[in-house]
N, C-alpha and C positions, 0 to 999 in steps of 0.2 A: 766852725768859720760859722759866722752867721748871715745868713742870706737876707736881701732887702732890710739890713739893720736899724735895729730901732734904738739903739746908744742912744745918743747925745745928738741929734741930726739938727738943733740949735746952731751948733759950728761948723755945718756946711755952708757954704755960701747960698744967698737965695736960687731958685732952679736946680742945685745940683740934687739928684735923685743917687741914694747910693745903690749899689748892684751888689757888693760882699762886704764885710766886715769881720773883721780877724784883731784879738788882743796878740800884743807884742811888744817887747821893748828896743826903744831905739838903743845902739850901740857906737860908742863916739867918743871923741878925746874928752870929753866930758864925762865919761860915766855911762852907766845905764839910765835911760828911761823908758818910765811906765808907760803904755797910752794902746791905741789902735788904730790900725790902717783900715781905713775904708777906701774902696773902688768905687769912682761914679763912672757916668759915660765919657766925662773928659780930663778927668784928672786921679790921683791916686793920693790922697792924703795920710800923714800921721800925725793925730790930735795927741799931743803931749797930756797928759793927765795932772802932771803936775803943775804946769802952768796954762792955766784956762786962757790966759789970756792970747792965745796964739803964737806967742812969742818963740816957741820953741818948734814948733806943728812944720813939719815939711808938705810940699805941694808940687807933685811931679805931674807935668802938663803931657798926657799921650804923646804929644808929638815931638816932644824932648825925651823920650821914654826911648832904652836901644835894647834892655833883656833883663830879666831875675831869672837866679837861679837859686835852689833848695839844696841844703844840704843839711844831711844831723843823723842823729839815731833815733831810736823809737819814742823816744819823749820829748828833747832838745832839738829844735831845729834852727839853722838861719838862713833867711831871707837875704839877699844882695841884689839891690837894684842898682842898674849902672843906667844914668842919662845923660844929657850935656849939662853936668855939674858933679858935682863930689858923688862919691860913692857911697849910698848908704845901706846901712847893716840893719838889719832886725831879728831879734829871737824871740824863738814861741813855741809853740806844740808842733812839733815837724809834721803832721798830719791835716791841722789845721792851717798849716802856711802852703803847703804844696796845693791842697785845696785854692785857695788864694791865688797864688800865682794862675793854678788852672782859669780862674776866672778874668785873669789879666789876660792872659791868652787868649780865652774866647773873645774878650771885649776888643783887641786890637787883631786877632787874626780870626776873622769871623768866618 
């Protein structure tokens, strides 16, 4: 996990400051989408690296967030995010996804 992401901050809306970032693939009915998850003080973003126009990005507002769970083995993990919308599932490095979930927990439950 990258703390205070240096990735591509130009994809964040003005005023949003990254807290944590992790490379992840979104898994959905359309297949696998490579990208990255970014935690900010107000939202969780998934930026799809294949569609740079933002049409396949996810934006989860903290007020609509309900929970996160990480499962997996030593190498491949799955992060499931629940919110007042469809379940979002991301796959990546288990250790990095756990650290990202801890950052979410720290941000939402100080």
